[in-house]
N, C-alpha and C positions, 0 to 999 in steps of 0.2 A: 428412510430413518422414521420414525414416531418421536413425535413431541411427548416429554413426561407429562402425566395428567390427563391427556389424551388421547383419543384413539385416531386421529390423524395423522398420517403420512406427511413429512413435508415434502416429499419426490411424489406429485400425482402424475408424474408420467410426464407432464408439458414442459417449456420451455423455462415457463415463472419456477415453476414447482423444482427444477432441475437448479436453477441459480439460485432458488431459497434454499435445499439441502445444501449445495457449497460454502453461502453464507452460514448458514446455523452452524454446522459441521466447523466451520473456522474460526467463529465465532465462542462456540460450547469448549472446543482445544485450546483457544487463546487466550478467552477474554477482552479484557479492555484491549490487548493491544492486535487483538484479530479483528473486532470492531474499527481500530483506529487504520488498521494498514487495507481494510476494506475501504471506508473512504477516504484516506488518501488515494488509491489509484481509483476512484470515482473522482475528486477532482482533478485529475491529469487526466483520464480517460473514461469520460462518463455514458459508457455501454449500461451499467449498472445505476440507476440512478439512488441517490440518497433516499427518493421518498419509497426504495425497499428496501436499502441495508439498515436502513435507521428502525424502522418500527421492527423489523427481524431481530437487531438487537435488543429492542425491548423486549421482546418474546421471549428472547434466548434469556436475559435478566428473569424474568416473571418466572422460567421454568429452573431457577434455582443454578444455571451455569457460569452466572458472576452477580455481581451486584449493580442495583440501579446504577449507584453513582459512577461504578466504574466504566459502567456502558458510555452514560454522556461525556467523562472524561475521555476516553478511548477516542470515542468520534469525536471530540473539539480538540483535539492534539493532534487525528489524522487531518481534520480539516487546515488548521492552520501550517500543517507540515507541507500538503499539497500546492496552498497559497504559497506560501515563501519559495518554494522551488519555481511557477511562475513568475513570481514576483523577482527572484533573482536572475533566470535567464533575460526577460523582458529589459532589468535594468543594466544586464552587463551588454545585452545584443546593441538595443538602442533602436528608437522608432523606425531608421529607414532603413535598416536592415529587417526588421520583424515585417514594414510594407512589403519590401521586394520579396521574401518568404513568403507572404500570404498570397502575393500577387502571380507567384510561382504556383503554387497549390492549385489541385483540381478545383476545389467546393468553396475558394474560400479567393478573397481579393482585397486589395490595399484599403476600399474602402471601408473595410469592416471592423480595420483597426481604428481609422479616421473615425468613425461613428461613435466606437468607444471610446477615444480620445475625448472625443470633443462633450458625451456626456460627462466622462471623471471632469472635467476643465469646468465643466458647469457646475457639477452640486461638490466637485474637492472629495475632500474626506468622510463625505457622508454618504457618497458611494458606494464608501470598501465596506463600512455598516450596513448601509440596508440592500446589499447587493450580494452579500451572504444568505438571503433566503431567497431567492429570485431565482429559479431554475437557470442554468446555463452560464446565467450573470454571476454565479460562482464563481466559478472559474476565471472566465473573461476578465475580470473584474481587476486579477491581480497583472493583468496586462499594464494597462494604461499605470495602473498603481506605479508600477516598475518603469516603464518609461517616463514616467514626471519625478521620478527619485525620489517618491516620498519616505518622509522620515521612518526607515527600518521598524522598529520600537512603534511608532503609531500605529504603522501598518498593524504589525503583529497583533496590539492592542485589538484595533478595530476589530478586524478579523476574528480575533478567539471571542469578543463580546457577538456581535454575530453572529458566528459558528454556534455559538451556545445555546441560543436562544434558539436556533432553528431545530439544531442537534435534541434539545432538553423537549421540543413540542413533537418530535417526531417519537423518537424514542418511550416520551411516557405512553402516547396514543398505541404503540404496539405492548407496552407494558400491560396497559388496562385491556387489551383488548381482550387478551389471553387464547384462553382457547377457541373464540372466536374466531381465529385468524384462519380457522381450517375449512369454514364457511367462505370467506374471503377468498382465498387460495381457490378455491373449485372455480367460484366466479369468473376471477382472474383467468384461468385456464382455458375456461370455456369462451371467453372473448380474445383469447391469444391469438388466433388466426386474424381476425377483425383489428386487430393493434398490426399484426406484421404487413398486413396488406397496404394498411393505412401509413405506417412507414417505408413501405414501398415508393408510395403513391406519392410522399411529401418528396422523396431521396431524388425520383426521376424531375418533380417539378422543379427542387431546387434549382438540379444541375443545368436542368435546361433553360433557367433564367437568368445563372448567371454565365455560361457559354452564349446566350441573347445578346447578353448586356456586354460583354467581351467583344464578338464580334463587332457590336456597334459602336463601341470604343475605338476598336482594331480600324473600322471602315470610315471613323473620321480625322483620322490623324494622315 
């Protein structure tokens, strides 16, 4: 797929290029709904970060496949919808069950929830607003908010405001970059294997750390 007004194919053969092609195709076809759907998935399963999705939404808007406001509103609706799903699950399941679930999962433990709860207890509603602009925290902050049974209307409002700020910034960045995305995509593809290796090393370190912590904890029992 070649972007209108540029000589640059979105799919440059690399993994990032393939993701970009899929996202641009989705958003070009479905407009704001496609943008919202992609962001909704990112909130629940973050293998494709919003740092990639949102600039591409802006780029798609710059090419005339949807309006700029449509891209921002769609992205914000997707953010709120994804956050509400996690909030609802956490509110219904409760702290004890989520702690047990995290303790049984291979890459998590109950202390992860304890840390999130402590952070939420310390900063309260402000953490919902600020958390929407922090990678990873964007999704996790919904869990302690649900456990604490934060007022749904307040949670939705703060999530919408924080998400709108973050989404507007990144969508506008992609919109203003326009055809320069081609050069950025080329650079990203060149460093693709470096990113993959770094991710693998991080996963190995993280898993080893979790296993070591669990063994130490069990040995003390």
